[in-house]
C-alpha distance (Angstrom), angle and dihedral (degrees) to the residues before:
residue distance angle dihedral
X1 . . .
X2 3.80 . .
X3 3.75 123.5 .
X4 3.78 115.3 -141.7
X5 3.76 122.7 -152.6
X6 3.76 118.3 -134.2
X7 3.78 110.5 -137.8
X8 3.77 117.2 -159.5
X9 3.77 128.8 -162.0
X10 3.81 115.5 -122.6
X11 3.81 90.3 -101.7
X12 3.81 91.9 50.3
X13 3.80 90.4 48.3
X14 3.79 92.0 53.0
X15 3.81 92.1 45.3
X16 3.78 92.8 47.0
X17 3.75 102.7 39.6
X18 3.78 109.4 24.9
X19 3.79 127.3 74.3
X20 3.78 114.6 -117.4
X21 3.78 92.9 -129.7
X22 3.76 134.9 25.0
X23 3.81 92.8 -136.2
X24 3.80 136.1 10.8
X25 3.77 120.2 -88.1
X26 3.75 116.4 -96.1
X27 3.79 119.6 -121.6
X28 3.81 89.2 -106.6
X29 3.81 92.5 51.9
X30 3.79 91.2 48.7
X31 3.81 91.2 50.0
X32 3.83 90.5 52.3
X33 3.81 94.7 45.5
X34 3.82 100.3 46.3
X35 3.84 95.8 71.7
X36 3.81 89.6 47.9
X37 3.79 91.9 53.4
X38 3.80 91.9 45.9
X39 3.80 90.2 52.9
X40 3.81 91.4 48.3
X41 3.80 93.7 47.7
X42 3.80 89.7 91.5
X43 3.83 118.5 80.3
X44 3.81 93.3 -139.5
X45 3.80 92.6 52.3
X46 3.78 92.3 45.5
X47 3.80 89.8 52.4
X48 3.80 92.0 45.6
X49 3.80 90.6 53.8
X50 3.79 91.0 49.0
X51 3.81 91.5 48.3
X52 3.80 91.8 52.6
X53 3.81 90.9 45.6
X54 3.81 90.7 50.9
X55 3.83 94.6 52.1
X56 3.79 121.1 95.4
X57 3.77 109.7 -80.7
X58 3.83 89.8 7.8
X59 3.80 88.4 -86.0
X60 3.79 130.1 114.2
X61 3.78 137.3 179.4
X62 3.77 115.6 -121.4
X63 3.80 86.0 -124.8
X64 3.82 88.8 64.2
X65 3.79 93.0 49.8
X66 3.80 99.4 51.0
X67 3.80 94.4 68.8
X68 3.82 92.9 58.0
X69 3.82 92.2 68.5
X70 3.77 138.6 52.1
X71 3.80 89.3 -132.4
X72 3.78 134.3 106.3
X73 3.80 120.3 -95.3
X74 3.83 92.1 -113.5
X75 3.81 89.9 54.4
X76 3.81 91.8 50.7
X77 3.81 89.5 47.2
X78 3.82 90.0 51.7
X79 3.81 91.6 53.1
X80 3.80 91.2 47.0
X81 3.81 89.1 50.4
X82 3.82 90.6 53.7
X83 3.82 90.4 51.0
X84 3.80 90.2 47.5
X85 3.81 93.8 48.5
X86 3.81 90.4 48.7
X87 3.80 88.3 55.9
X88 3.80 97.5 -113.5
X89 3.80 96.0 113.0
X90 3.77 136.2 35.5
X91 3.79 119.8 -151.6
X92 3.77 135.5 -154.7
X93 3.79 128.7 -176.4
X94 3.80 115.8 -134.7
X95 3.75 113.4 -180.0
X96 3.78 107.8 -49.0
X97 3.82 95.3 -21.8
X98 3.78 132.3 80.8
X99 3.81 118.7 -141.6
X100 3.79 122.0 -155.0
X101 3.79 125.1 -155.9
X102 3.78 134.5 -175.2
X103 3.81 117.7 -100.8
X104 3.80 103.7 -135.2
X105 3.82 92.8 -159.2
X106 3.79 91.5 60.9
X107 3.78 91.8 50.4
X108 3.80 88.9 50.4
X109 3.80 89.1 56.8
X110 3.80 90.5 50.5
X111 3.80 90.5 47.6
X112 3.81 88.6 54.7
X113 3.79 88.7 57.9
X114 3.80 93.7 55.2
X115 3.77 96.4 39.3
X116 3.78 104.7 -92.8
X117 3.76 99.2 107.8
X118 3.79 112.3 33.6
């Protein structure tokens, strides 16, 4: 009977063998992170956040985001509002357009959950 050796990539090794965090979340951290996760639990909102994050300066006009989806403008605006209310995005009106930008503090809280901030 032959014994095979399982070879893992560095990413697989980290995912398999390393804890995600060095210490458990505090109650306060959990309370801050839960609304962020709820807001991101929708595929459209997750994509919207990634589109804003990928734009120059981590800021995008709502007019640039509408074309990425086969959804109405009011639906996109609703999803952006949810992300804003959860604290993931800031918004600023310039003329007739609204610009959304990433809130770095919120991403820091999410990073703490997956091991990047503790």
